[in-house]
C-alpha positions as CSV (number, residue, x, y, z in Angstrom):
1,X,-101.5,-22.1,-89.3
2,X,-99.0,-24.4,-91.0
3,X,-99.4,-28.2,-90.6
4,X,-96.2,-28.3,-88.5
5,X,-97.8,-25.7,-86.1
6,X,-100.9,-27.8,-85.9
7,X,-98.9,-30.9,-85.1
8,X,-96.9,-29.0,-82.5
9,X,-100.1,-27.8,-80.9
10,X,-101.5,-31.3,-80.7
11,X,-98.3,-32.8,-79.3
12,X,-97.8,-30.1,-76.7
13,X,-101.5,-29.7,-75.9
14,X,-102.1,-33.2,-74.6
15,X,-100.1,-35.4,-72.2
16,X,-100.2,-38.5,-74.4
17,X,-100.7,-38.4,-78.2
18,X,-100.8,-41.3,-80.7
19,X,-100.7,-40.6,-84.4
20,X,-102.1,-43.8,-86.0
21,X,-104.0,-45.2,-88.9
22,X,-107.7,-45.4,-87.9
23,X,-109.0,-45.1,-84.4
24,X,-108.4,-47.0,-81.2
25,X,-111.9,-48.6,-81.8
26,X,-111.1,-49.4,-85.4
27,X,-107.4,-49.4,-86.2
28,X,-106.6,-49.6,-89.9
29,X,-103.3,-51.4,-89.7
30,X,-101.7,-54.0,-87.4
31,X,-99.1,-51.6,-86.0
32,X,-101.7,-49.1,-85.0
33,X,-103.7,-51.9,-83.4
34,X,-100.7,-53.1,-81.5
35,X,-99.8,-49.6,-80.4
36,X,-103.3,-49.0,-78.9
37,X,-103.2,-52.4,-77.2
38,X,-99.8,-51.6,-75.6
39,X,-101.0,-48.2,-74.4
40,X,-104.1,-49.9,-72.9
41,X,-102.0,-52.6,-71.2
42,X,-99.6,-50.0,-69.9
43,X,-102.5,-48.1,-68.2
44,X,-102.5,-45.0,-70.4
45,X,-105.2,-42.5,-69.4
46,X,-106.9,-40.2,-71.9
47,X,-104.8,-40.8,-75.0
48,X,-105.4,-38.2,-77.7
49,X,-105.3,-40.0,-81.0
50,X,-105.0,-38.5,-84.5
51,X,-106.1,-40.6,-87.5
52,X,-103.6,-39.8,-90.2
53,X,-105.8,-41.4,-92.8
54,X,-108.3,-38.5,-92.4
55,X,-105.7,-35.8,-93.2
56,X,-103.0,-36.5,-95.8
57,X,-101.1,-33.3,-94.7
58,X,-100.8,-34.6,-91.2
59,X,-99.9,-38.0,-92.5
60,X,-96.8,-36.6,-94.3
61,X,-96.2,-33.7,-91.8
62,X,-95.8,-36.0,-88.8
63,X,-93.0,-37.9,-90.5
64,X,-91.1,-34.6,-90.9
65,X,-92.0,-33.4,-87.4
66,X,-90.2,-36.2,-85.6
67,X,-87.9,-37.2,-88.5
68,X,-89.4,-40.6,-88.2
69,X,-90.7,-42.4,-91.4
70,X,-93.4,-44.6,-90.0
71,X,-96.8,-44.4,-88.3
72,X,-97.9,-45.0,-85.5
73,X,-95.9,-42.4,-83.5
74,X,-96.3,-41.9,-79.8
75,X,-95.6,-38.6,-78.0
76,X,-95.6,-38.2,-74.2
77,X,-95.4,-34.8,-72.6
78,X,-94.5,-33.2,-75.9
79,X,-91.6,-35.5,-76.6
80,X,-91.4,-38.1,-79.3
81,X,-91.2,-41.6,-77.8
82,X,-91.2,-43.8,-80.9
83,X,-93.2,-46.2,-83.0
84,X,-94.7,-49.6,-82.4
85,X,-91.4,-51.6,-81.9
86,X,-90.0,-49.1,-79.5
87,X,-93.3,-49.0,-77.6
88,X,-93.2,-52.8,-77.4
89,X,-89.7,-52.8,-76.0
90,X,-90.4,-50.1,-73.5
91,X,-93.6,-51.9,-72.3
92,X,-91.7,-55.1,-71.8
93,X,-88.9,-53.4,-69.8
94,X,-91.5,-51.4,-67.8
95,X,-90.2,-48.0,-69.1
96,X,-93.4,-47.2,-70.9
97,X,-95.5,-47.7,-67.7
98,X,-93.2,-45.4,-65.8
99,X,-93.2,-42.7,-68.5
100,X,-97.0,-42.8,-68.8
101,X,-97.4,-42.5,-65.0
102,X,-95.7,-39.1,-65.2
103,X,-98.0,-37.9,-67.9
104,X,-101.1,-37.6,-65.8
């Protein structure tokens, strides 16, 4: 299985997926820490997280998958949502909470 197939399986196999540096309990960068906080405040249930620092192939492959150069990256119901800044904007407008409520 190629790395792109693995990523596709992860993204489509879980309602909410966050590719991040570190884990929700121990984020390894400020953006990943912010992303996990936003998801928690938005009421996200059962977020599947992938620590890109554990797998260099996924770290590079996820950037290609969404054509998005930075990490963290959020996917909801198989669709790319965005990175930390987009998550922040969506949370402030209430869009993120609405989107997450449909992902259960």
